[in-house]
Each structure stands twice: as structure tokens, then as C-alpha cells.
N, C-alpha and C positions, 0 to 999 in steps of 0.2 A: 228160131228158124232164120237162117241167114237171108239177108235182103238181096233181092235180085238186082243185078246191075243192068241198067238200061243202056244198051250199046248203040241205040239208034241216035244218030246225030241230029241236033236241033239247029234249025236255020238261024243265022245271026239276026239280032234285033235291029230294027230300023232306027234311024235317029229319032224319029218321033216316039218310038217305043222306049228308047233309052231315056229321053227327056221325061216321058210320063213316069217311068219307074223312078227316076231321080226326084221328080217332084213329089211322088208319094212318100219316098224315104225322108225327104226333107220336111214334109208336112208332119210326119210322125215324130220328128225330133223334139225332145223336151227343151232343148236350147233354142233360142231364136236363130232361125236359119234364113239366109238371104242368098239368092243366086244372082251373080253379076255378070253381065256380058263384057266383051272386050272394050266397050266404050264406057265402062263403069256405070251402066244403067242397071237398075234393079229389075230383074225379070221374074223373081220369085220372092215372096215375103210370107213366111208360114204363120200359122196361127200363134205360135209362141212369140214370134216377133210382134204381131199385132198387140198381144198382151203386154209385152215389154215396153213398147213405145206408146201404147195407147192410141194407135192409129189404124184405121182400116187399110187393107192392102191396096185397094183401088186408088187410095190417095198417094201412094208411094211408088207403085209400079211404073216403070219408065223413067223415074226420077234418078238423078245422080246419087250415088252412094253417099256423098258428102252431105246430102240434105238430111240424113239421119245419123250418119256416123262420121265425125271429123277424123281426118287422117292423122294418125299419131306419128307417121314416118316423115322425116324431112325430105323435101324435094331435092333431087340430084339432077343437075343439068346434063343432058346427053352430049352436048357439044357447045363449044363457045359460041355465044350469040344465038343459040337455038331458041325458038319460041315455044317448042313443045316440051312438055315434061312427061315422063312416064306416069301412068296412073297409080293411084294409091293401092288398089288391090294387088297390082303387079309387084309393088314394092313390099307389101306386107306378106305376100305369099310365103308360106313356110314358117311364119313367126307368130308369137302370141304376145299381145299387148293388153295392158289394163288402161282404161281411160274412162272419162266421165261422158255421159250422154244426157241430152235434155229430152224429157218426155213431153207428151202432148199437154199435160197439165202445167208445164213450166218447171217441174221439179227435175232434179238430176239424180242419177244413180251411177254407181261404179259397175263397169262390166269388164269381162275378160273376152278379148276378140282374137279369133284364129282364122286365118285365110288359107284356102287351098286352091290350086289351079286344076281345071278340068279341060281336057281337050276332046272335042267331038267333030269329026269330018272337017278338020282344019280350023274350026272356030275355037276360040279360047273363052272359057267361062271360069268364074271363081265362086267357090262356096265360102260364105262368111258365117261362122258360128259365133253367136254372142251369148254369154252367160252372165246373169246378174250376180255380182259378187259383193253387193253392198253389205249384206248381213255378214258375210264371211269376213270381209275386211274389218267391219266393226268389232266382230269377235276377236279377230287377231289383234286389233288395237287394244281392246280390253285386256287381252292376255298379256300383251307387252306391258301395259300399265300395271296390271296385277303382278306380274313377275317383278317389275321394278319395286313396287311397294313391298311385296313379300320379301325380297332380298334385303331391303332396308329395315325391315322390322326387327326389333330386339327379340321377339319371340322366335322359338324354334318351330319351323313348319316343315312337315314332310308328307309325301304322298306315298301310299302303299297300294300294291295290287291286292286283289281279293285274297290271295294266299298270305298276305301281310308282308311280303317282301317289299323293300323300299325301292321306289323308282324315281323319287325326287326329294331333294333337301334344299332349303334356302340357306342363304349365308348366315342368317341368325342361328340356325341349327349348328353350323360349323363353329360359329363364335362361342356358342354356349357349351357344346360338348367336345369340340376339337376334332370332330369327324367330318370328312367330306363325302360327296356322293360315291366316290370310288371305294370308300370304306364301308358304306352302307348298302350299296346296290346288291340286290339279290339276297340280302339277309334281313331278318325280322328285327325290329327295334329291341325286343326282349333279349335277343341273342347278343346284342352289342352293348346295350345300356344298363342291363340288370347288374346288381351287385349283391354283396352279402346281406344287406338289410332291405333290399327291394321286396315289396309285397309279393309273396310267392303265388298267390292266386289271381294275379292281375290278368293273365291270359283268359282265365275262366270268366272273369267279369266282363272283358271285352267280347267274348263269345256270346254271353247272355244278352248283352246290349244289341249286338248285330242280329241275333236271332229274333229279337223283338223289333228290329228296324228302328232302333233308337240310338241317339247319341249318348256318349258316356263322358261324364265329368268326374275327375278323380284327382286326388293329391297323391303323388307318387314320389318315392325316393329313388332317383336314378344316379348313375355314376358317369362322370366325364372321362375322357380319354386319359387324363392325368391321374385318375383314381379319386378325385374329389367328389364327395356326395353332393347331389343337388336335389333339393325339393322342388318339384314342378307341379303346376296345376295343368292337367292334361285335358284337352277337349278333343275327343275322337269322334269324327263324323263320317258315317257311311255315305257313299255316293252311288245312286242307282240310275239305271237307264229308264226309258219310257215304259219298259215292260216290268219294272220293279226288280230287275236283276242287279246284284251288287257288281259294280265295276271298279270299286276302289275305296280307299279310306283317306281322308284328309285329317291330319292331326296337328293341333296347335299346342305347344308347350310353353308355359310362362314360368320363369324362374321366380319361385317364392321362398328361396332359401333363407333370405334375411328375415322375412316375415315369419316363416315357419320356425326358424331358429329362435326368434324372439318369443314366439308363442309356446313352442315346446319347452324351451328352457325355463320360461316363466312358470308354466304350468307345473313342471316337474319340481322345480326348486321351491316354489311357493307351497306346493303340496307337502314337500318334505318339511318345510318350516312349520306349517300348520300342524303336522303330525308330531311336532317337537322332536324331530330328528336331531342328533348331536351336531355340533358345529363341524366336526370332522367329516361326518357323513354328508352334510349339505355341500361342503366345499369339494369333497371327492366327486360328488355327483356333477357339480359344475365343471370340474376338470375333465371328467370322462365325456361329458357332452361336447366340450370344446374339441377334444381329440377325435370324437366321432364325426363332427362336422368338418373339421380341418385335420386330416390325418397327418399332415406334415408338421403339426405342432405338438409339443409336449408341454402341458400346463402345470403350473405350480402356484399355490396360494399360501401366503405367510401373514400372520397377524403381528401387530406391533403392540407390545404390552405397555402399560402406563409408564414403566420405568425405562422405556426405550429398547427393551430386548425383543428379539424376534422369536416367534413361536410358529413353527410349520404347522399348517392345518391340513393341507392335502397336496400330494405330489405323486400320484399313482405311477407316473412314468419315469420318475427320477430314481436313481440308486439310493437305497436306505442310508448309505454313508453321507450322502449329500444332505439329507434331511437332518441327520444327527449333527453335522457340522454347523448348519444354519441355526439350530436351536440354541437359544440364550446368547446369540451374538448381538452385540449392541449396534444400533444403527450408526452410520458414519459415512464419510465420503468414499472410503475404500472398503466398505464392508460387504462386498459382493453386489450384484445387481439389485437384490431386494433391500439390503441395508442402505445402499446409496440412494435408491429411489425414495425410500421412506424418509431418509435424512433431508433430501432435496425437496420432496413434496411434488415432484413432477416426473413425467415419463423419462425413461432412460433406455436408449438403444445401444446394445453392445454388438456391433456388426461382426466382430471376430473375437471370440473368447480367448483364443490362443495368444493374442497380442494386447488386449485391453487390460490396463493395470487394475481396473476395478475388480476384475475376476481373478486376480493373481492367486488368492487363497483357495479358489474353487476349481480352477481349470483342470487340475489333475484328477478331479472327480467327474467332470463333465466330458472332457474330450475323449476318454476311452469309450464312452457310450455314444459317440457320434454327435454330440451336441456342440455346435460350433458358433451359435449366435443366440442372443436373447433380447427380448423386448419386454420391459417391466413397466407397469403402470401403478401409481398409488391408488389405494382404495380409501376414499375419504368419506367422512360423516357429513351430515347435512350442514354442519357449521364449519366444515373445512378441515377438521382434524384428521390426520392420517391414521386410519385404523389398521392398515395392512398393505400388502402389495400382491399383484398377480403378474406372473411371468409367463411369456410364451417362449419356449426354447425351440430352435431350429436346427436341422441336421446339415445345414450348409450356411456359409456366411451370407446373410441376407437381412432384409428388414421386413416389416409387415406389409401386406397388401390390403386392398379394400375390405375383403372378407374379414381379415384379422381385426381391422379397425372397428368394423361393426360388431364383431364378436366381443371385443374387449369392452365396448360401450355397454353392451347388454350385461356382460359378466360383472363389470365394476358396480353397476347398479344393483344387481342381485346380491353380490358379496356385501356391499355396504348395508343393504336391507337386512340380510341375515345377521351381520355383525352387530348392527345397531339394535336389532331385536334381542340378541343375546345380551348385549350390554344393558338394555332396558330391563330384561328379565333379571339380570344380576342386580341391577339397581333396585328393582322392586323387592327382590329377595332381601337385599341389604337393608332397605328401608323397613321392610316388614319384620325382620328378625334380628337386626343389629342396630346398635346405637350409632347415630350418625356422628357424634362428637368423638367418642373414644374407640369406635370399631368393635366394642365388646358385644356379646349377645345381649339383646334386650330382654325384657321380662318374659315374653312369649317363648323365645328361643331358649333362654336359660331354664325355664320351667320344663320344657320338653327334654332337654339334655339331662337336667337334674333328676327327673322322674326315671329316666332310663338308668342313670347311675345308681339310684336308690334301689331299683328293681334288681339290678345285677348284684348289689350288696346284699339284698335280701336272699337271693338264690344261693349266695356263698356264705350266708350267715356271718357277714362281716360288718363292722361298724362304719359309720361315715359321719362327717362333721359338716355343719352349715354355718358359715360365718357371715355376719351382717356388719358391714364396715361403713361408718358415717364420719365425714370430716368434721372436725371441731371448728366452730366460728367461721364456717364457709361464707355465710351471708355477709359477715363483716368484710370479708375480702371482696365479695361482689359489690357491696355498697361503696366501699372506700376506693377500690381500684377499677371498678367497672366489670362488665360481664366478659370482656375479652380476657382480662386477667384471670377471672374465675374459670373460663373455658380452658385456658392454657394450663392452669393447675390441675383440672380434672383429667386432661389428656396425660399429663405427667404422672399423676397418681395411677391412672389405668395402666400405663407402661410399667411402672414399678410393681404393681400387683401381678401383671403378667410374667414379669421376670422372676418374681419370688415363687409363684405358684405354677410354673411351667410343668408340662407333662399331662397327666390324666386329670388334673384338677380342672374344674369348670368355673369360670368367672363371668359375671354379668353385671350390667349397670341397671339398677332398679329405677331410680329417678333422682334428679338433682345431683346431690353429692353422696348418694347412697350406692354402695356396691355389695354384691353378694357372691359367695363362693361355696362350692361343694367340694369337699375333700374325700374322695372314696377311700375305703380301707384305711381309715384314720381313727386312731384311738383318741380318748380325751387328752392324754398327755401330749400326743403329737399335735392335736389341735391347739393346745395351749402354747406349744413351742412355735407353731406356725403363726399364731396371733402375735406373739412377741416379735417374731421376725418382721411381720408386716408393719407393726407399729414403728419399729426401728427404720424400716425402709421409707415409710411415709414421712417420718420426722426429718429426713435429710433436707437440707436447705434447697430451695428451688428458686430460680430467677424468673420473674414474670415482668416483662417490660424492663423498667429501670430499677425495680425493687427486688430484694431478696426476701422470700417468705420462708417461714419456719412452720410448716403445717403439722398438724397432729390429727389423730382420729380416735374414735371410740369403736370398739368391736364387741359384738355379742356373739356367743357361740351356743349352738343347739346341737345335740348329738342324736344320731339315728342309731337304733330305733327308740332309745329311752325317752326322748323328748318329742317324738312324733314319727309317723311312718310315711307321711306324704310331704312333698316339698312345700306346699302352701303353709301347713301348720309349722313346719320346722323354720321357715323364714319368719313367720310371725313370732315364734318364740325367740329366735335369734335377735329379732328387732327389739323385743322387750329387754333382752339382756343388754343390748347396745345402749338403750335408754338408761338402764341402771348405771352402766359405765359412764355415760355422759353426765348423768345427774351427780355422780361422785367426783366430777371435776374434769373428766375426759382424759384422753391420752392413755387409756388403759383398756383392758378387755374383761368381760365377765361371762361366766357360763350361765345358762338359763336355769332358773329354779322355779318351783311351783308357786311361790308367793308373788312372782311377777305377773302371773295371770290375774291375780286379784287386783293388783294396782292398775293393770290395763283395763279391766272391767270397770273399775271405779272411775277411770278417766272417761270412758265412753259414757257412763251413766251421768257424769258431771256435765259433759257436753250437751246431752239430751235435756238435762234439767236446766241448763243455762238458756237453751233455746226456748224452753217453756217459760222461764222467768221473764225473758224479754218479750215474749208474746203475751203473757198474762199480767204484765206490769208489776212484777214482784221485786224489781230493783228500786233502790232509793238513792238519793243524793244526800251527802252530808257536806258541810262547809267548814273549813278551817280558817280562822282569822289570820290575816297578815297585818302586822302593826308597824307603825313608824319607829325608826331607831331612837336613840336617846333614851328617854324614860319610858317609851312605849305607851304613850298616852293618846295616840290617835290611830284610828283604824285606816289602813291603807287599801284593803280589799279582802276578798275571800277566795279560796281555791275550792272548786267543786270536786268532791271525791265520791266515787261510786261504791255503794255497799249492797251486799246481797244477804238477805235474811230468808233462808229457805224454810218453808213451813215444817219440814220434817228433819232436815239436817242441821237447822239452826244457822248461825252466822258463818258464812263462808268467806274467808279472807281473800282480798284481791290477788295476793301472791299465788293463790291456788287456782282461781278461775280465770285470771287474765291470760296466762299462758295457754289455757284451753281455748279461749276466745281467739287468740292469735293463730293457733294451729288449725282451728276449725273454720277460719274465715269470718267469724262473727265480730271481730274487733272493729271493723269499719261501721257496721250497723250500731254497735255500742257507742262509738264516738259520736255519731249523729244524734243518738238518743240523749246522751249526756248534754250535748250542746243545746238541744231544744228544751230540755228540762231546766237547765241552768238559766237560759234566757227567759223562760216562763216565770221562774222564781224571781229573777231580777225585776221583771215587769210588775209582779205582785208587790215586791218591796217598794218599788217606786210609787205605786198608787197609794200605798199606806204610809209613805214617808219614812220608811226604815232607812237609816243611814248606812248603806252598803255602797261604797264608791264604785266598785267594779268586781266582776267575777272572773276568775281564771279557769279555763277549761283546757284539758289535755286533748289534743287531736292526733289520731294515729297517723303514722307515716304513710300508710296505705291510702288514707283519705286525701292526702295532698297530691296523689297521682290522679285523682278524679278531676277532669277539666271543669266540672260544674261546682267545685267546692266553694270558690269565692262567691259565686252567684247564690248558692244555697245559704251561706252565712248572711249575705245582704238580705235575702228574703226572710230569714229567721228574725233578724233585728227589726225589720219593717213590720213583720207580723205582730211583734210584741211592743212596738212603739219605743224601741231602745235606740240609742245613738252608739256609734262605733266605740266611743270612749268607755262605754259600759262593759266592754268585753276585752279580755286578754286571752290570746291563744298561746298555750304552752307547747313548744315543739322540742324534739330531741335532735341530737347531732345527726341522726340518720336522715331526718328531713333536710337539714341544712346541707348535707353532702350528697343528696340524691341527684344523679345526673339527668333524671327524667325531665324533659322540658316543661311538662305540665306542672311539676312541682314548683319550679321557679316562677312560672306564670301565675300560679296561685299566690305565692308569697308576695309578688309585686302587686297583684290586684288587692290583696288584703291590706297591704301597707298603704296603698293609694286610697283605700276606703276609709282609713283612720283607725282600724282595729290594731291594737298593740300586740306585738309578738314577743314572747318570753322564751329564752333558751334554757330548757330544763336540765338539771344535773350537770351544770357546767363544771369543767375541770376534770371529769372522769375520762374524757376522750383524749385522743392523741393528735387529732388533726383539725380541731375546731378553730384554733387561734389563727391558722393560715387563711381561714375563710370568713372569720367573724366580721372583719371590717368591710366585707363586700355586701353583707345582707342588712336589711333594715331591722335589726334587733333593738328593741327598746329596753329589754330587761334581761338580766342574767340571774339564774337561780343557783346559788352556791350549794353544791351537793352536801347532803347531811353527813356523809362520811368524813368530810373535813371538820364540820362543826363538832361532831362527836368526839374527835381526838384533840380538840383545842386545849383541854386541861392537861393532857398527858404528853403531847407530841409537839416539839418545837418545829418539826417539818410541817405539821398540819397548820400551825399558827402562821408560818412563813407563806405557805401556799394560799391560806385564806387572805392574808394581807395582800398578796400579789393579785389575787382575783379582784379584790376591792379596788386596787390601784388601776387595774385594767378597765374596770367599769368606769372609774372616774375619768380616765384619759379618753375613753370612747364616748363619754356622755351617756352611759347606760346605768339604769337602776340596778342594784344588786340586792337580791332577796336571799337571806340566809335561812335554809331549811333545817329543821330538827333541833331548834334551840330548846334545851331541856333544863339547863342549870343557870343559876345566877351568874356564875363565873363566866360561862360562855356568853351570856348576855352582856356582861360588863366588858369583856374583851372586844366583842363586836362593836359595842357602842363607842369604846375608846378609839377603834380603828375607823369609825365613821360609817359603819354599815347602815344604809338608809332604811332597809325593810327587814323585819324579822318574822319568823313563823316557826311554831313548835309547841310542844306540850307545856312549856313554861308559861305560855299565855293561854292556850286552850287546845284541847284535842278537837278532832272533827266533830261537828254538831249538826243535828237536824235543823231545818229552817226555823221552827219555833224556838228550839233551844238556843240558836244563834241570836235571835231577837232578844231573848231573855238575858243572854250574856252581855249583849250590847247595853242593855238597860242597867244591869248590875254594875258594870264597869264604867258606865257613863263616858264611853269613848266618843270623842268628837270626830266627825267625818273629815278626813284629810283631803285637802285639795292641792293637787300638784301644781296648779297654775299653768300658765302657757309655756310649758317646757317644749323646746324644739326637738323634734324627732331627728334621728340621724339622717344625714343627707347623702350618705354613701349609696351608690347604685348597687342593687342586688346583683349577684352573679351566680351562675350554675357551678356545681362542684360535685365531688364524689359522695359516697354514702357509707354510713356505719350504723350501729344500733346497740341498745342495751335493754335488759329486762329490769323492771321495777321490783323492788322488794316489797315486803308486807307494809300495808298502810299507804302505798304509793297511789298516785292518781290512776283511775281505772283505765283510762285510755292511753296510758303511756305505752309506746311501742316496745316490744321485747327484743332482746338480742337473739340471734340464732344459737340456742343451746350454749 
């Protein structure tokens, strides 16, 4: 219903009524309100003013305005020399000023002051409104400071309205993403910053957090204006008013690209490595991750082979022709960026592929694909060796930025880790399945390959041959020339075997100087022909150090399936055949036959029986007299010889069981047993007054490598009350030439102790003369092969005479072994041979029989008198060896086959 209009005129208000109305209005004001008369006296002071100043109105009414409010306006003179100034309210009328006031308690606050003029009945009044802005100014100051801090932050900070549209971005946001407020205003962050790999359900996650009135923390992949992906840690915080209504969002984004890059790449690459992914797959993964993080880069990884050739591992963004041209290129100063970097071992920047000579051979492949610059870094192992290179290619002439530098640091570490792991795996595989010296398959790998070859032969009903190859006299080479020479010979032989048996044949190294081979689809005739070829190839001269060697070998052949159906049995049978060839002089080959099994079984049985004989004290010593030269009327000493009388097999000659002892490792234990038994017998003879001047004992070359040998000899002599002159130790040339330092130390210690050293079988070796004068040898034993031929060979007589003269010139006794005839005795006596030994005087005798022999022949004990021992200082030398024949001393070391 329309409102009625009152047309009745109202009488105008009186001044008093007007003042009353104005007073009521001012009293209700929320701001402090003051009414000032024309003399600047306060005539009204409302309740809000009392509260602001903390003063009751009665204390300020009638007071000047300046008692509560200092005038912010400067005084302006009305006329020159005038004493009156216009009042402050008059000057402030129509203006707003901020100033500080002092309150009743002494504190100050900031206020906003506005003054208005009021005119009533000719009088002038002023209303002064004062608002406390202390809190507002503090907030503004905080906002100014906050804005300054926010703009200087490296983090990207932006404020969004409830509808997610951006209303504010700081400078850090612009620096991080390249967008300003003008780019973002009115748009949501997802519309601008999302890219192909941004989490698709990010908006749903934000909605869920806001619905729960919670902040959201997330790691998000966003994209800068340049297209570069950036991993950020996002903190999205809702802002609500006092009623809980959403008024906006404040988001803080921290760039974690480098951290995330490191984490993601490490996780993905290490997972691939743990899964045993191929090297190509691992390196391709690294390249693709680099190109994902830095789209402006095309990545390539190349390995450097041990021979200096390049092998591309991964280059998913390069043309295939580029990878093909890099393959097998040798590193060098102009071998492209990869080859030059590997050659230099330091990073190489090619800022312009079109002009840099390093890339002359590759620019025609790179430039058509828009690749104009490259940055290549070497991938190095933990010891600094260059394993490969990694290259970043660019589509414009440029160099790397900070991101690329961080990327390459991470990638080089991962590439080196993967490459070294592959090399370690290859090394482990090589060590596990291949011989480190020759590179041939070892026993494990050979057996696996051989079993497969035999299985294939069985399926095809085809024959196959297994060859067992053993070098002749290899230990002699090792002893005389050293292990380096022996290793060189083995490598040379392995190379020759590989050349002769190339193709489907399988070759392996068993141990030492033993090689085995499987020849698939090979008949017996073909196997014999191959064995002949191998013997010829092995026999070719080879130079080792400064010497030329003429090696030879013995080969055994076993045929599949006639001689066995599994590789283990076939190798064993081929081994037996090889021993037959070696026993017949070596340098030949033999096929396996059934009787060889019997010989091998007898050999094993003999070793077992020998161990039992040593344990059960079934061995005995016999002693062969050594007599003075001339008429042979004085005993010089005896040589202790080992004998074995088996309870079932009867007498077993040393020529049969000594090789078994050497091959089984029993020879050292036998030597010590002989030493102790001989010393015990000498002590027994000494107590009973039996005239035996000294006993000679053969000691194995292996014993001389024992650092405790000299101490053991001293303890043995002391235990039996003997003096060093009671004992002579017979050694062979293999001891004298052994380069082991313990051997020379033992020789020196034994010499210093006073025990005499005798060089056995002198004259049969080829290098003893060059070393003889260096060692403290007291006695030379002329080998029985010379004595045996004295009656029939002028050469034997000449050599015998030469040995006697050598002994005389060096002050050494010479003992002639194997004297069996009177004519031999006569010749030796005429040549002045000082000591004789042989069947002409006596065979070897048991201890009681020797005592009886001494009584029957009434030999006088020979005394050598105070003969001076050689003064030459001992010296270390090479090694050689020989095997004793039948009737030889038990502990004489044997030659290697």
C-alpha cells in the first residue's frame, strides 16, 4: 500500500534543537567525535573519544583542541608582522591527516583525523572525527614486509580465488615458470602449468583436501613457459573467514627438479641394474630420462672397449647411421666428440658442429637432424679409467646450463656404476669359467661345453674325440727359467692350440701344463691326424725372454662313445693314454686302450699302500758304504737308501714308488722320515763305537722350500746327540737352481750350522757349472752313467776326468757312484778320485749287515782332518730337476716326466 505523503509543513528547528540533534548524532558515532567552536575550544567530546584518549569528557570540555590533538598543519601567517594565526581546525577543514596522539596512560596510537566546518546562526563550529588506525597501519606494514619477502623468495607463491583463478603471483613464480600475473590472472594454475606428464587427477586431490578444510602437500610435475618440466613440492593452503567460508587459496611451490631428478633416475636405473637388465636397456633408460627432464637435449652414451674402440650403447634420439658410424671407431683427437673426449679424458664442448673440426666426419649426419652443438663428458671408473662417454646434443649453437650440469653429474655416476657392474660381472664370469693365464675355458666351463657337444654327437650318432695334451719337461723350464717364462710358454701354446683347432672344437686348460680338447664329429683317423698337427705346432721354437725353447708334448686320445660316454670318463681315459705316451719318451700321442685302466688302478693302489707303509712303519733304511780312493781301505761314510718290503707285494723298488710319492705329495714326509731314521741309527752306532764317519741323506727339493727345514735339522741332530759333521745332505740341481728365497736361506743356514752339502748326480744337468761356485757345496757326486761307460767310451772317461779336475780346482770332494768293475776302480784311482761307491765294494745293506761288513773287511775309519769348507758366498738361482733310477736314494727329487 503506498505511503501517504505528509504535506503539512514542519516548523524549522531552533538552534538549541539543532545542537541537541547534532550532539545525539555525534554521541552515537563509532569514531571519536569532537565539536570545536570558533575559538578552537572543545564543546563536545563523545563516548568514543573518551574511550580513545582514556579521559572523561569533563576534563577536556572547554579546553583547546591542541591539548588532545596536535595540529598536523603548518601555521600560515595571514599578514606580515601579524601576531594572530588562523586556528588548526580552520586549516584542517576538508582534509584528512594521519598522526600520532598520546593517550592518558602515556602510550601513543596512530589515528586518522578529518575536520568539517559547520555554520549555525553566524557561529562557526567544526566537527573532528578521529579513527584509531594503529592496527590497520600495523597490518599494512606487515603486508608491505610480507610482499617484500614473498617477492624475494625463490619459491613460487600465488594466491587464488575460491574458483581457483589466480589473483596474485610473486616474482619467484615468474622466475620459476616464466609467467607474470598478466599471464595467469583469471586462469587456473592447471590450465597454464599442466603438461603431458602432469598427474591427471591433481584437481580431484585439491578438491578433496578443500572439502575437508585441509592443506594439501604434493609432488607435482609442472611445465614452465619454455616447455621444460619442473618437479615441484606444492603446499596448497585454504584461507577462510571468521565464519569458515573459503575466501581463497595460498599456494607455495618449491622447485625439487634436481632432487627428484636424482631420486627418480637413481631409482629407475638401480632397479634396472638389480633386475639384470642389459647394458643397452639401462643406458637407453638413462638417455630417455634425460630427454624427458630436458626436452632440448638429445642424449647419447658410448662405451670404450679395452682396445680403444667405441661401442654405442644408447642413442634413442640419434639417426641409426650415426650409431653405425661411431661403432668400432678408435678414439683419437679428431674421432668425433665421443672419440676425442675419451682420448682426452676430459669434457669437450662443441659449440658449433658445422665448423668444429672434431666433428668433421659426423656433421653430415647430425646437421640434417637439427643437431648443431654437443657437450660430451667422459664416464670414468673409480680408478680414473675412461669407460665411455655421454653426449648432450643441442638443436642450436649453445653450451650447457645449470640443469644440464646437474643432469650430467647424476648420469655419469649412474653410467659408471652400471658399466663397472657389467665389467665386474664379466670379470666374475671370466674368473669362474675361464683360465686367467690363457683365456681358455677352465675345467668347469670346458666340462659344460663338452657335455653339450657329446650330447649333440649322441643325438646324431656321430663319433667324437677327446685329446689330453701335456707339455714335456715343463717343470724343468719353470725351475730353470722361472715362472714368468713358464707362463709365457703356456700362453704361446694355448694360442697355437686355438689356431690349429679353430671352429667347433672345444679347448680348455685343466691345470698346470695340461690342456684338453673335444673334437665333435671326429673319427679316430681324424683324431690321429689332429694330434700329429698339434705335436708339430707345439714343437715350433718359441722365444721366452732371452732364450729360445723347443717345447714338446705328449697327447692322449679317447674316443666317444667307445672309450666312454661322459666327459669325465673320457678325459680320464685320455689322461691315461697321455701318460703312456709320456712314459715312452714323450713327443708323441697314444690312443686309450683297456690295459691302461689296470695301470692306473695299480698306481692308485700303490699310493694308498705307500701311505699305509709310512703310517705303519713298514719302510726300512739300508746303507751303502763309501770308501776312500786308492786301494779302498778306509771307510769314508755311508749313504742312507730307502727300501720298501710290502707284506703282500714283496720288495717294491724305489724307481716304482718314488714317482708315486712325488706325484701324491708324500715325498716331503718321506724325506723327513729318512732324515730322522738315519740320525737315530748314527746315534746308535756312536754309542756302540761302530766306525761310521758320517751318513748321507737325500732331501727333497720341496723340503728346501720349508722355512723351518734348517731348524728341524738342528733339532734332529740335538735330539740324537750328533754333531753337524756326522751328517751330509745330498741335494740335486733343482735345489741349487730354485729361485725361492727360502731355499737359499735354508742352504746358508745349513752351511753355517756345519752340515755338509753334497751335489748329487753332478754332470747330468746343463746349468750347474754357472752356479756351482756360488753355493757352499762340499762334495760332488759323479753320476753313475759316466762311471758305467768308462770302460767303453772315451767321452765318458774325458768327462769323468773333467769333473775330477773341477772338484780339485774348487776344493770339493768327488764321490764316484756305481763303481762295479776293477777296471773302473783302477781308472778312477789313477785319476785321483777321492771317494768311491758301488757294488764293487758293497751293495746297500741293513744296519746289522753293514756292521758285519765293516768287521769282515776291517776298514779303518777315515778322518778328513780340518779341511776348509768353500768360502764362496751362496747365491740364489734358477731351478731344474731329474728322476732317480732304480736303486737310487729314496728322497731324490724327480724330474717332471
